[in-house]
matplotlib code that plots the C-alpha trace (Angstrom):
import matplotlib.pyplot as plt

x = [11.7, 9.7, 7.6, 7.0, 6.6, 6.3, 8.7, 9.3, 11.6, 9.1, 8.5, 11.1, 11.7, 12.6, 14.7, 16.0, 13.9, 16.9, 16.6, 16.6, 20.3, 20.8, 20.5, 21.8, 25.3, 25.0, 26.2, 24.5, 26.2, 25.0, 26.0, 29.5, 30.1, 31.8, 34.4, 36.9, 39.6, 41.3, 44.8, 44.8, 46.6, 44.3, 41.3, 38.8, 36.8, 36.6, 35.3, 32.6, 31.5, 31.3, 29.2, 26.7, 26.6, 25.7, 22.5, 21.0, 22.4, 23.3, 26.2, 28.0, 30.7, 32.3, 34.7, 36.5, 38.7, 40.6, 42.8, 41.8, 38.8, 39.8, 41.8, 45.0, 45.8, 45.1, 44.1, 41.8, 40.3, 37.7, 36.1, 33.5, 31.5, 28.9, 28.1, 26.9, 24.0, 21.9, 23.3, 25.9, 29.7, 30.3, 32.0, 30.8, 32.3, 35.1, 33.6, 30.3, 27.5, 24.2, 21.1, 21.8, 18.2, 17.6, 21.3, 20.3, 18.6, 22.0, 22.8, 19.5, 20.0, 23.6, 22.3, 19.6, 22.1, 24.5, 21.6, 21.0, 24.7, 24.4, 21.5, 19.0, 16.6, 16.2, 15.6, 12.7, 11.1, 7.7, 6.8, 4.1, 6.6, 8.4, 5.6, 2.3, -0.7, 1.2, 0.7, -2.9, -6.2, -7.3, -6.2, -2.7, -1.3, 2.1, 2.3, 2.8, 5.6, 9.2, 12.2, 13.9, 11.0, 11.1, 14.8, 14.4, 11.3, 9.2, 6.7, 4.0, 3.7, 3.6, 4.0, 1.4, 0.9, 3.9, 3.8, 2.9, 6.4, 7.7, 5.1, 4.9, 6.6, 3.6, 3.5, 7.2, 7.0, 4.0, 5.2, 9.0, 9.2, 6.4, 7.2, 5.9, 5.9, 7.1, 3.9, 1.9, 3.7, 3.0, -0.7, -1.0, 0.6, -1.7, -4.8, -4.0, -3.2, -4.2, -2.1, -1.8, -3.1, -0.5, 3.2, 4.3, 6.8, 9.5, 8.2, 10.3, 8.8, 10.1, 7.5, 9.5, 12.5, 10.3, 9.2, 12.8, 13.8, 10.9, 12.0, 15.6, 14.2, 12.1, 15.0, 17.6, 15.5, 17.3, 16.4, 17.3, 19.5, 21.4, 22.1, 23.3, 25.6, 26.9, 27.2, 28.3, 29.2, 31.5, 33.3, 34.1, 35.1, 32.5, 33.1, 31.0, 28.0, 25.0, 21.4, 18.6, 14.9, 13.6, 16.5, 15.7, 19.1, 22.4, 25.3, 28.7, 29.7, 27.2, 25.6, 22.0, 19.5, 16.8, 13.6, 11.7, 8.0, 5.1, 3.3, 2.2, 3.6, 7.0, 5.9, 8.0, 5.3, 6.6, 4.6, 7.7, 9.7, 13.0, 12.8, 15.6, 14.6, 17.8, 15.8, 13.6, 12.5, 13.4, 11.0, 9.0, 12.2, 13.2, 15.1, 14.6, 16.3, 17.3, 21.1, 23.3, 26.8, 29.6, 30.7, 34.0, 32.3, 29.9, 32.9, 34.4, 31.1, 30.7, 34.3, 34.1, 30.7, 31.7, 35.2, 33.8, 34.6, 31.1, 29.3, 30.2, 30.5, 27.1, 25.3, 27.2, 26.3, 22.6, 22.9, 24.3, 21.8, 19.6, 16.3, 15.2, 14.0, 12.4, 11.6, 15.3, 16.7, 18.9, 19.0, 18.2, 19.5, 19.0, 19.3, 21.6, 21.3, 23.5, 24.1, 25.8, 29.0, 29.5, 32.9, 31.6, 30.8, 28.7, 28.9, 26.9, 25.4, 22.3, 20.7, 19.3, 17.2, 15.5, 14.1, 16.9, 19.9, 20.5, 23.2, 24.7, 27.0, 28.7, 31.5, 33.2, 32.1, 35.3, 35.0, 38.4, 37.1, 34.2, 32.6, 30.1, 28.6, 25.8, 24.0, 22.0, 19.2, 17.9, 18.1, 16.0, 16.8, 20.0, 21.3, 20.5, 22.3, 25.4, 25.6, 25.3, 27.8, 30.3, 30.0, 30.2, 33.3, 35.1, 34.4, 35.4, 38.8, 39.4, 41.2, 43.2]
y = [12.1, 9.3, 11.0, 10.5, 12.4, 10.8, 11.1, 9.2, 6.8, 5.9, 7.3, 9.7, 8.7, 11.9, 12.5, 9.1, 6.0, 3.6, 1.7, -2.1, -2.8, -6.5, -6.4, -2.9, -3.7, -3.3, 0.0, 1.3, 3.2, 5.8, 9.2, 10.7, 12.6, 15.9, 14.8, 16.4, 14.1, 14.5, 13.2, 9.6, 6.3, 5.2, 6.4, 3.7, 6.2, 8.6, 5.9, 5.0, 8.6, 8.9, 5.8, 7.4, 10.6, 8.6, 7.3, 10.8, 12.6, 16.3, 16.4, 13.7, 13.9, 11.2, 11.3, 8.2, 8.2, 5.4, 4.8, 7.8, 9.0, 12.7, 12.9, 13.6, 10.5, 8.1, 7.9, 10.3, 10.3, 12.4, 12.5, 14.7, 14.5, 16.6, 20.2, 22.3, 23.7, 22.0, 23.0, 25.3, 25.4, 25.5, 22.3, 20.4, 22.2, 20.6, 19.6, 21.3, 21.5, 19.8, 18.6, 15.1, 14.1, 11.1, 10.6, 13.1, 10.2, 8.9, 12.3, 12.3, 8.7, 9.6, 12.6, 10.4, 7.7, 10.2, 11.3, 7.7, 7.3, 10.3, 8.7, 11.4, 9.1, 5.4, 3.7, 1.9, 5.2, 5.7, 8.5, 9.4, 10.0, 12.7, 14.0, 13.6, 13.6, 14.0, 10.4, 9.9, 9.5, 7.6, 4.4, 5.6, 5.4, 6.9, 4.6, 1.7, 3.2, 3.4, 5.6, 2.5, 1.8, 5.3, 5.0, 1.5, 2.3, -0.3, 2.1, 1.4, 5.2, 6.1, 9.4, 11.9, 12.7, 14.6, 18.4, 20.1, 21.6, 18.0, 16.8, 19.2, 22.1, 24.3, 23.2, 23.7, 27.3, 28.1, 26.5, 26.2, 28.8, 27.4, 26.5, 23.4, 22.8, 19.3, 18.7, 19.6, 16.9, 14.3, 15.3, 14.9, 11.5, 10.2, 11.5, 9.6, 6.2, 3.8, 1.3, -2.1, -5.0, -7.0, -6.1, -3.5, -4.7, -2.6, 0.3, 3.3, 6.6, 10.1, 10.8, 8.6, 11.0, 14.1, 12.7, 11.8, 15.4, 16.6, 14.3, 15.6, 19.1, 18.0, 16.2, 18.9, 22.1, 23.1, 22.7, 19.6, 21.8, 23.1, 19.6, 18.3, 21.3, 20.9, 17.1, 16.3, 19.1, 21.1, 18.2, 16.6, 19.8, 19.4, 23.0, 22.6, 21.0, 22.9, 22.5, 25.0, 24.5, 27.0, 28.5, 27.8, 28.5, 26.6, 28.9, 28.4, 26.6, 24.1, 22.7, 23.2, 20.4, 19.3, 17.4, 15.9, 16.5, 15.0, 18.3, 17.5, 20.8, 19.9, 20.1, 17.0, 14.4, 13.0, 15.2, 15.8, 18.9, 19.5, 22.1, 23.8, 23.0, 24.2, 26.6, 24.9, 25.5, 22.1, 22.5, 19.4, 17.4, 18.4, 15.4, 13.3, 15.1, 18.8, 18.6, 20.3, 18.9, 17.8, 14.4, 14.8, 15.9, 12.9, 10.7, 12.2, 11.8, 8.1, 7.3, 8.9, 7.2, 3.7, 4.2, 4.7, 8.4, 9.6, 7.0, 4.8, 1.1, 0.1, 2.8, 2.0, -1.7, -0.6, 1.4, -1.6, -4.0, -4.6, -6.1, -7.4, -4.7, -6.8, -3.8, -3.0, -6.5, -5.3, -4.9, -1.7, -0.6, 2.8, 5.4, 3.2, 0.4, -2.7, -3.7, -6.8, -6.3, -8.2, -9.2, -10.6, -9.1, -5.9, -2.1, 0.5, 3.6, 5.4, 6.8, 10.3, 12.3, 15.6, 17.1, 16.7, 15.8, 12.0, 10.7, 7.3, 7.1, 4.0, 2.8, -0.4, -1.7, -0.3, 3.1, 2.7, 3.2, 5.4, 6.3, 9.0, 9.9, 12.3, 13.4, 16.6, 14.8, 11.3, 9.5, 6.7, 3.0, 3.1, 6.0, 4.2, 1.0, 2.9, 4.8, 1.7, -0.1, 2.7, 2.5, -1.3, -1.4, 1.3, -0.4, -3.7, -2.2, -1.8, -5.1, -4.6]
z = [-16.8, -18.3, -20.8, -24.5, -27.7, -31.2, -34.1, -37.3, -35.5, -32.8, -29.3, -27.8, -24.2, -22.5, -19.4, -18.6, -19.0, -19.0, -22.3, -22.7, -22.6, -23.1, -26.8, -27.6, -28.7, -32.4, -34.0, -37.1, -39.9, -42.3, -43.7, -43.1, -39.8, -39.1, -36.5, -34.2, -33.0, -29.7, -28.7, -27.5, -27.8, -30.7, -32.6, -31.4, -29.3, -32.2, -34.5, -31.9, -31.6, -35.4, -35.5, -33.1, -35.2, -38.3, -36.6, -36.7, -33.7, -34.5, -32.1, -30.0, -27.4, -25.2, -22.3, -20.8, -17.7, -15.9, -12.9, -10.9, -12.9, -13.0, -16.1, -14.2, -12.1, -15.0, -18.6, -20.2, -23.7, -25.4, -28.8, -30.6, -33.8, -35.5, -34.8, -31.9, -33.9, -36.6, -40.0, -38.4, -38.6, -34.9, -33.6, -30.6, -27.6, -25.6, -22.2, -23.1, -20.5, -21.0, -19.1, -17.8, -17.4, -15.2, -14.6, -11.9, -10.0, -9.0, -7.4, -5.5, -4.3, -3.1, -1.1, 0.6, 1.4, 2.9, 5.2, 6.1, 6.9, 9.3, 11.0, 10.0, 8.3, 7.4, 4.1, 6.0, 6.9, 5.3, 3.0, 5.5, 8.3, 6.4, 4.1, 6.0, 3.8, 0.5, -0.7, 0.2, -1.6, -4.7, -3.0, -2.1, 1.4, 2.2, 5.3, 2.9, 0.9, 2.1, 1.1, -0.2, -2.5, -3.9, -4.8, -6.2, -8.3, -6.4, -4.8, -7.5, -8.1, -11.8, -13.6, -14.8, -18.4, -19.7, -19.6, -22.8, -23.2, -23.7, -26.2, -29.1, -30.7, -30.0, -26.4, -26.0, -27.2, -25.0, -21.8, -21.8, -19.0, -16.9, -13.3, -11.6, -7.9, -6.7, -4.9, -8.0, -10.0, -7.2, -7.0, -10.8, -10.7, -7.9, -9.6, -12.7, -11.2, -8.5, -6.5, -8.1, -6.0, -4.1, -3.7, -6.2, -8.9, -10.5, -12.5, -13.5, -12.3, -12.0, -9.3, -6.9, -7.2, -6.9, -3.6, -2.6, -3.2, -1.0, 1.7, 1.5, 2.0, 5.0, 6.7, 6.2, 6.2, 3.0, -0.7, -2.6, -4.8, -1.8, -0.5, -3.9, -4.1, -0.5, -0.4, -3.9, -6.3, -4.0, -2.2, -5.6, -7.3, -10.1, -11.3, -14.4, -12.7, -11.3, -10.4, -10.4, -9.8, -12.4, -14.4, -18.0, -19.6, -19.8, -18.7, -20.2, -23.4, -24.7, -27.8, -28.6, -28.0, -30.6, -30.3, -33.2, -32.6, -34.7, -35.3, -38.9, -40.2, -41.6, -45.3, -46.2, -45.8, -42.5, -40.2, -38.0, -37.3, -35.5, -32.8, -30.8, -27.2, -25.4, -23.3, -20.7, -17.1, -15.5, -12.5, -13.6, -13.0, -9.4, -8.0, -11.1, -14.0, -13.6, -13.1, -15.7, -16.0, -18.4, -19.5, -17.6, -14.4, -14.6, -14.9, -11.8, -9.9, -10.8, -10.2, -6.7, -6.0, -6.9, -5.6, -2.1, -1.7, -1.3, 0.7, 3.6, 2.7, 4.2, 2.2, -1.0, -0.6, -0.3, -3.5, -5.3, -3.9, -7.0, -8.0, -11.3, -13.7, -16.4, -18.7, -18.8, -19.1, -16.2, -12.5, -10.6, -7.2, -5.5, -8.2, -10.3, -12.8, -13.0, -16.6, -18.1, -20.1, -23.3, -22.1, -18.9, -15.5, -15.2, -14.8, -12.9, -14.5, -15.6, -18.8, -18.9, -21.3, -21.0, -24.2, -26.8, -24.7, -24.2, -21.8, -21.1, -18.1, -16.8, -14.5, -13.5, -10.1, -8.4, -10.2, -11.8, -15.4, -16.4, -19.7, -20.5, -23.9, -24.8, -28.0, -28.8, -30.6, -30.2, -33.5, -32.2, -31.5, -33.6, -31.6, -28.3, -29.6, -30.6, -27.3, -25.2, -27.4, -26.8, -23.0, -23.2, -25.3, -23.3, -20.0, -21.4, -22.2, -18.4, -18.3, -21.5]

ax = plt.figure().add_subplot(projection="3d")
ax.plot(x, y, z, "-o")
ax.set_aspect("equal")
plt.show()
């Protein structure tokens, strides 16, 4: 989700606005970390995770796989730092589950592209064809927006104001169990914005993926959640991955998530307060940010996707066909970003954030090496830099 709350480090970009990546390769240092080392050929991954922890994250975990991507056919390394609860003794869980935020968009795009490969819809179909009357009024016309534009964020549709549960501690406590309908989210977005004149440029919007999920449901006659489960989770054996429209809890082992809201009630002069935000009804993020997974399952997913085991070649080529995304200093395809590597070449992946949990996932273009890292509180720009640096370094090691 692309929403914002304010903290002492600047805006918190919740649920997956992919950050500007071209200059995010410096790692900040600070206070000592509580670390848990895992067996591996060296301790470089552990050092990278500790560097992220020092930027203000409460808990950090990373998982890297290569030559097979499943931790059995090739190399596999993990590292953890920090704690599972703020101020508590519990270590970050091994392979803990967390909300992956906008990394969900790659799942949604993959489902749509599988339907395209089956001939059940076309990327050139209009929104109006599948969702008559949904994108209409206030200058909007679903006849002028295609499925491809939704997945590529070139529809011109923007997001509504963020729900109260995402903007303040008081709003979170009052509305964390509230259920939103997908059409309700779309209607709010269309009321608050009008189409820009001319051809729309690239503009990140969760509403695009809410509409994509609605189209999946119209084409298949099944829920978006059902199709993600049937077409991705079960075939790939992602045993720790799940998706629910309204379930607010995270089942299984997991670390708590924290958001820093500017509520003016902290008592320390900063006006900010950390809030445990682990419990959240994710209905505002259907299609755009509501999958729960683990770092290792995300590696399996991206390795299979880029390795050609989920999509036919024509559809994978469509996914990787990118346009300039100036706000990111990167390129963006269909539910996936292409990001330059410091060592030359590029990788594909996606950032995700949904109220406390922040994820970076990336894979080499052939899917042979993948890296995923997540934190349980966004420490701001320094955290973002250190997370992107970890993914960059680990994927640059693919040729070593």
